[in-house]
C-alpha positions in Angstrom: 0.0 0.0 0.0 1.4 3.4 -1.0 0.7 5.7 1.9 2.1 8.7 0.1 -1.1 9.1 -1.9 -3.7 8.7 0.8 -4.9 12.2 1.3 -7.5 13.8 3.6 -7.7 17.5 2.7 -9.2 19.7 5.4 -7.1 22.8 5.5 -3.7 23.3 7.1 -1.3 20.6 7.9 0.8 20.0 11.0 3.4 17.5 12.0 5.7 16.9 14.9 8.2 14.4 16.4 10.0 13.9 19.6 12.9 11.8 20.8 12.2 10.9 24.4 15.9 10.2 24.9 16.8 13.7 23.6 18.5 12.4 20.5 18.9 15.4 18.2 17.5 14.9 14.7 18.3 16.8 11.6 15.6 19.1 10.4 15.6 17.1 7.2 13.0 14.7 8.6 10.5 17.3 9.6 10.9 19.0 6.3 10.2 15.8 4.4 7.1 15.1 6.5 5.7 18.6 6.1 6.4 18.9 2.4 4.4 15.8 1.8 1.3 17.8 3.0 2.1 20.8 0.7 -1.4 20.7 -0.8 -3.0 21.2 2.7 -1.7 24.8 2.5 -1.9 27.6 -0.1 1.5 29.1 0.1 0.5 31.9 2.6 2.4 30.5 5.6 4.7 27.7 6.8 7.0 27.3 9.7 9.1 25.1 12.0 10.0 25.0 15.6 12.8 23.0 17.2 14.2 22.3 20.7 17.8 21.6 21.5 19.2 23.7 18.6 21.2 26.2 20.6 23.2 24.0 23.1 26.0 26.6 23.3 23.5 29.2 24.4 21.1 27.0 26.4 21.0 29.3 29.4 20.1 32.4 27.4 16.7 33.4 26.0 16.8 33.3 22.2 14.8 36.1 20.8 14.0 35.8 17.1 12.8 39.2 15.8 11.2 40.3 12.4 11.7 43.9 11.4 9.5 45.3 8.6 12.0 48.1 8.2 15.7 48.0 9.2 15.3 51.4 10.9 13.0 49.8 13.5 15.8 47.6 14.6 17.6 50.3 16.5 14.5 51.3 18.5 14.0 47.7 19.5 17.6 47.1 20.3 17.8 50.2 22.5 14.9 48.8 24.6 16.6 45.4 24.7 20.0 46.8 25.8 18.4 48.8 28.6 16.8 45.6 30.0 19.0 42.7 29.0 22.5 41.5 29.0 23.0 40.6 25.3 25.5 37.8 24.8 25.3 37.7 21.0 23.4 39.3 18.1 23.3 38.0 14.6 21.1 37.9 11.6 19.3 34.6 11.2 21.1 32.7 8.5 19.0 32.4 5.3 19.4 31.2 1.7 18.1 33.0 -1.4 14.9 31.4 -2.6 13.3 32.5 -5.9 9.8 32.0 -4.5 10.5 34.3 -1.5 11.8 37.5 -3.2 11.0 39.7 -0.2 11.3 39.1 3.6 11.5 41.1 6.8 14.9 41.7 8.4 15.4 38.6 10.6 17.7 38.9 13.7 18.3 36.7 16.7 19.6 37.7 20.2 20.8 35.5 23.0 20.1 37.4 26.2 19.5 37.4 30.0 17.4 40.0 31.9 19.4 42.5 33.9 18.9 41.7 37.6 18.4 45.3 38.5 15.4 45.6 36.1 13.4 42.9 37.9 12.2 44.8 40.8 9.9 43.5 43.5 8.6 40.0 43.1 8.7 39.9 39.3 9.9 36.5 38.1 12.4 36.2 35.2 9.9 34.5 32.9 7.2 37.1 33.6 9.8 39.8 32.8 10.5 38.1 29.4 6.8 37.8 28.7 6.3 41.5 29.5 9.1 42.3 27.1 7.6 40.3 24.3 4.2 42.0 24.8 5.7 45.5 24.9 7.8 45.1 21.7 5.0 43.4 19.8 2.4 46.0 20.7 4.3 49.2 21.1 7.2 49.1 18.6 5.5 49.2 15.2 7.2 47.0 12.6 9.0 44.8 15.2 7.7 41.4 16.1 9.3 38.9 18.5 8.3 35.5 17.1 10.4 33.3 19.3 11.6 33.8 22.9 12.5 30.5 24.5 15.7 28.9 25.8 17.5 26.4 23.6 14.7 26.5 21.0 13.6 28.6 18.1 10.8 29.1 15.6 11.4 29.8 11.9 8.4 30.9 9.8 7.1 33.1 7.0 5.0 33.4 3.9 5.7 30.6 1.5 5.3 26.9 0.9 6.8 24.4 3.4 9.8 23.5 1.1 10.5 27.1 0.3 10.5 28.2 3.9 12.7 25.3 4.9 15.2 26.1 2.2 15.0 29.8 3.1 15.8 29.2 6.8 18.2 26.3 6.1 16.2 24.1 8.4 18.1 21.0 7.5 21.2 22.5 9.1 19.6 22.5 12.6 19.4 19.5 15.0 16.8 19.2 17.7 15.1 16.5 19.8 11.6 18.0 19.4 10.3 19.4 16.1 6.9 20.8 15.1 5.9 22.2 11.7 3.0 23.7 9.9 1.7 24.5 6.5 -1.1 27.2 6.5 -4.3 27.7 4.6 -5.7 30.9 6.2 -9.5 31.3 5.7 -10.5 34.3 7.8 -7.1 35.9 8.9 -4.4 37.5 6.8 -1.4 35.6 5.4 1.6 37.6 6.6 5.0 36.6 8.0 4.0 37.1 11.6 0.7 35.2 11.1 2.5 31.9 10.0 2.7 29.1 12.6 4.3 28.2 15.0 3.2 30.7 17.6 5.5 30.9 20.5 5.9 32.4 24.0 8.9 31.4 26.1 9.3 27.7 25.4 5.7 27.1 24.3 5.3 26.6 20.5 1.9 26.0 18.9 0.9 24.7 15.5 -2.8 24.5 14.8 -5.2 23.2 12.1 -8.8 24.6 12.3 -10.6 27.6 13.7 -11.0 28.8 17.2 -14.4 30.3 17.2 -14.1 31.3 20.9 -11.3 33.7 20.0 -13.2 36.8 21.2 -13.9 35.5 24.8 -10.5 33.9 25.0 -8.8 37.2 24.0 -10.7 39.2 26.6 -9.9 36.6 29.2 -6.2 36.7 28.5 -6.2 40.5 28.5 -7.3 40.4 32.1 -4.0 38.8 32.9 -1.9 41.3 30.9 -1.5 39.5 27.6 -1.7 41.6 24.5 -3.0 39.9 21.4 -1.7 41.8 18.3 -1.0 39.1 15.7 -4.3 39.0 13.8 -5.0 35.3 14.1 -6.9 33.0 16.4 -4.0 30.6 17.2 -2.3 33.2 19.3 -4.8 32.6 22.1 -3.7 29.0 22.4 -0.1 29.9 23.0 -0.9 32.4 25.7 -3.6 30.2 27.4 -1.0 27.4 27.8 1.4 29.9 29.4 -1.3 31.2 31.7 -2.8 27.8 32.8 0.4 25.8 33.1 3.2 28.3 34.0 1.3 30.9 35.9 -1.6 29.0 37.5 0.4 25.8 38.0 -2.0 23.3 36.3 -0.4 20.1 35.1 -0.6 19.4 31.4 -3.6 16.9 31.5 -5.6 19.3 33.6 -4.8 22.2 31.3 -5.8 20.1 28.3 -9.1 19.3 30.1 -9.7 23.0 30.5 -9.0 23.9 26.9 -11.0 20.9 25.4 -13.4 20.3 28.3 -15.9 17.4 28.1 -19.5 18.3 27.3 -21.8 18.8 30.3 -23.8 15.6 29.5 -20.6 13.6 29.6 -19.5 15.2 32.9 -23.0 14.5 34.4 -22.5 10.8 33.7 -19.2 10.5 35.5 -18.5 9.2 39.0 -19.2 11.8 41.7 -15.6 12.6 42.5 -14.6 13.0 38.8 -17.8 14.9 38.1 -17.1 17.4 40.9 -13.5 18.0 39.7 -14.4 18.6 36.1 -17.4 20.8 37.0 -15.1 23.0 39.1 -12.6 23.1 36.2 -15.2 24.1 33.7 -16.7 26.8 35.9 -13.2 28.2 36.8 -11.8 28.2 33.3 -15.0 28.6 31.1 -13.4 31.5 29.4 -10.3 29.5 28.5 -12.4 26.8 26.7 -11.4 26.5 23.0 -14.5 26.1 20.8 -14.5 25.2 17.2 -12.8 22.6 15.1 -9.1 22.2 15.9 -6.1 19.9 16.2 -3.1 21.3 18.0 0.5 20.3 18.7 2.3 22.1 21.3 6.0 21.7 22.2 7.6 22.8 25.4 11.0 22.3 27.2 9.9 19.0 28.6 7.9 17.3 25.9 5.3 17.4 23.1 1.5 17.3 23.3 -1.2 16.7 20.7 -4.9 17.4 21.2 -8.1 17.6 19.2 -11.3 19.5 19.8 -14.2 17.7 21.7 -15.8 16.3 18.5 -12.6 15.7 16.5 -13.5 17.9 13.6 -9.8 18.0 12.4 -7.6 15.0 11.8 -4.7 13.9 14.1 -2.7 10.7 13.9 0.0 9.5 16.2 2.7 6.8 15.9 5.7 5.5 17.8 8.9 3.5 17.2 11.7 3.0 19.7 12.1 6.2 21.6 10.4 8.3 18.9 6.8 9.5 18.8 5.3 11.2 15.8 2.1 13.2 15.4 0.6 14.6 12.2 -2.5 15.5 10.2 -2.0 12.5 8.0 -0.5 9.0 8.6 1.3 9.4 5.2 3.3 12.3 6.7 4.5 10.0 9.5 5.3 7.1 7.2 7.3 9.4 5.0 9.9 9.5 7.7 9.1 6.4 9.7 8.0 3.7 7.2 7.4 1.0 9.7 6.1 2.4 13.0 5.5 -0.1 15.9 2.2 1.5 16.7 -0.2 3.9 14.9 -3.4 5.3 16.4 -5.9 8.1 16.0 -6.3 9.9 19.3 -10.0 10.2 20.4 -11.7 13.6 20.6 -10.5 15.7 23.4 -8.0 13.1 24.7 -4.4 14.5 24.6 -1.3 12.6 23.6 1.3 13.6 26.1 4.9 12.7 25.6 7.6 13.7 28.0 11.3 13.7 27.7 13.4 11.4 29.8 15.5 13.0 32.5 
């Protein structure tokens, strides 16, 4: 059976892989997997995120910044120098690609917050988040599209193979990879709107539509998040940061808040479980993601895949040895793992949670 020609077209394509033993894999595999799903996108966005790619700077926050105009760079860098120790600055290496004639200026910075700038009880990660929000909302033409440690996102307007060639993805090695090809339907196709969306070490790729964007956005703004990127996926990245990092929920509980069971299902549960999920839904009702979606999110300790509560978007998972793969199509997995030991389709609302070994 030729799996390369089994197609299920439903807009956008996502793929991801993780080595639980932290074996760093060339970006060539994730490029091959994503490019197989080229026809799930329309050329208006593609991107990659990888973990473990900056071992020599693993203790520094790696800011990847897009500048619409080179003159904006100096405004942003003045702010960064006033608030961070900058270990290294360099333009992100790219390769000329005929299909991408124009791009923003792309620069990366390896930095630590200055101790004297974190006054009171402000934590380091909160300081970084506040910096991302300030630059993205107040410095017009500058956009921080990656801000984690020992990880980075690379994205833009183009097809998956073109974006991979442009960013020289095959030259990077990481133990977690996520990737996305975009088919925007109700949001603009622009460099900042391509996936993955990131904040600190969270990186999100998403297929579908978050119809609860309005209430999710207002809820996040109550906690100081500023949503400026003109796409619904942004709320997922910030909700994960809020629920897991700031509120201390574990990943299964956070997933249950984002894709909570229907009330009729909760009512049929045992009393203890029913009470817990009722409390969760009441507390985090404004964080519930409605609409059709499948999401992969990477973080410093693992990779998670989850569908909406009805599974209106496809998601397939597979495993072999210490590797776990997730994608919109089984063919995208078999393109890089021809003989997986196990293949399964996660049920609606049930997350696939994979953690790195210590």
